[in-house]
Structures are given as C-alpha cells and as structure tokens.
C-alpha positions as CSV (number, residue, x, y, z in Angstrom):
1,M,-117.5,28.2,39.3
2,T,-115.7,25.1,38.6
3,D,-116.0,23.4,34.8
4,S,-115.4,20.3,36.7
5,G,-119.3,19.8,38.9
6,Q,-117.1,19.0,41.9
7,A,-118.4,20.6,44.8
8,Y,-115.0,20.3,46.9
9,E,-113.6,22.5,44.3
10,N,-116.5,24.8,44.2
11,Q,-115.8,25.7,48.4
12,I,-112.0,26.4,47.3
13,A,-112.9,29.5,44.8
14,E,-115.6,30.5,47.5
15,R,-113.2,30.8,50.6
16,V,-111.3,32.6,47.9
17,N,-113.3,34.9,46.5
18,G,-114.3,35.6,50.7
19,I,-110.3,36.0,51.1
20,L,-110.2,38.8,49.2
21,K,-113.4,41.0,49.4
22,H,-112.3,40.8,53.4
23,E,-109.0,41.0,54.0
24,F,-107.8,42.7,50.5
25,R,-110.9,45.3,50.6
26,L,-112.6,44.2,47.4
27,N,-116.5,43.7,48.5
28,Q,-117.4,48.1,48.1
29,V,-118.6,49.7,45.1
30,F,-116.1,50.6,42.8
31,K,-116.3,54.5,41.0
32,S,-115.5,52.9,37.7
33,H,-114.7,49.8,35.9
34,M,-111.2,50.7,35.5
35,E,-110.9,51.5,39.4
36,A,-112.3,48.0,40.2
37,L,-109.6,46.3,37.8
38,L,-107.3,47.6,39.4
39,A,-107.7,47.2,42.9
40,I,-108.3,43.0,42.0
41,E,-105.3,42.5,40.1
42,K,-103.3,44.3,43.4
43,G,-105.2,41.9,45.2
44,I,-104.8,38.9,43.4
45,R,-101.2,39.5,43.6
46,N,-100.6,40.3,47.2
47,Y,-102.5,37.0,47.9
48,N,-100.5,35.4,45.8
49,T,-97.3,36.9,47.4
50,L,-98.1,38.8,50.8
51,R,-99.9,36.2,52.4
52,P,-99.0,32.8,54.0
53,H,-101.3,29.8,53.4
54,M,-101.6,27.2,56.3
55,S,-102.5,24.8,53.4
56,C,-98.7,25.7,51.7
57,S,-97.0,24.4,55.1
58,Y,-97.1,29.0,56.3
59,L,-95.8,30.1,52.3
60,T,-97.2,31.9,50.4
61,P,-98.5,30.6,46.7
62,S,-95.5,32.2,44.9
63,Q,-93.1,30.5,46.9
64,A,-95.2,27.0,47.2
65,H,-95.1,27.4,43.7
66,Q,-91.6,28.4,43.1
67,V,-91.0,24.3,45.9
68,E,-92.6,22.7,43.5
69,E,-91.2,23.2,40.3
C-alpha cells in the first residue's frame, strides 16, 4: 500500500483501514458508488477530528497537526 515498500508503513496503513472499516462502519455493502464515497469522506473526517489517538498524546490527528505548526 505504500510507495516506498517499507513493511512498517504498510502496517500503519492497514491499521487505519481497519479502524475506518470497523469503528466507522465502512465494512458494509453500499447501494451506490456515491453512497460509498460520502460514507468514506465522513469516516475520514470523523477519524481526523473526533477520535483521539494514543500515538498523538490522546489528541485527534487534527489537534496534533495544529500543535506541530
């Protein structure tokens, strides 16, 4: 899944995909391509703005990104 071919980076991508599928209910069959796109956009937005991460000192990714700036 990564361009660099680093196995560790693939683990991170797989973890994020698993969270999106299971915690944000993206592991379902959608009625249309548009319905799937909208659900994916909402899931990613929620992942970045609502879900605190241990690796970000329990901040959301959006909060952690603001701290870095």
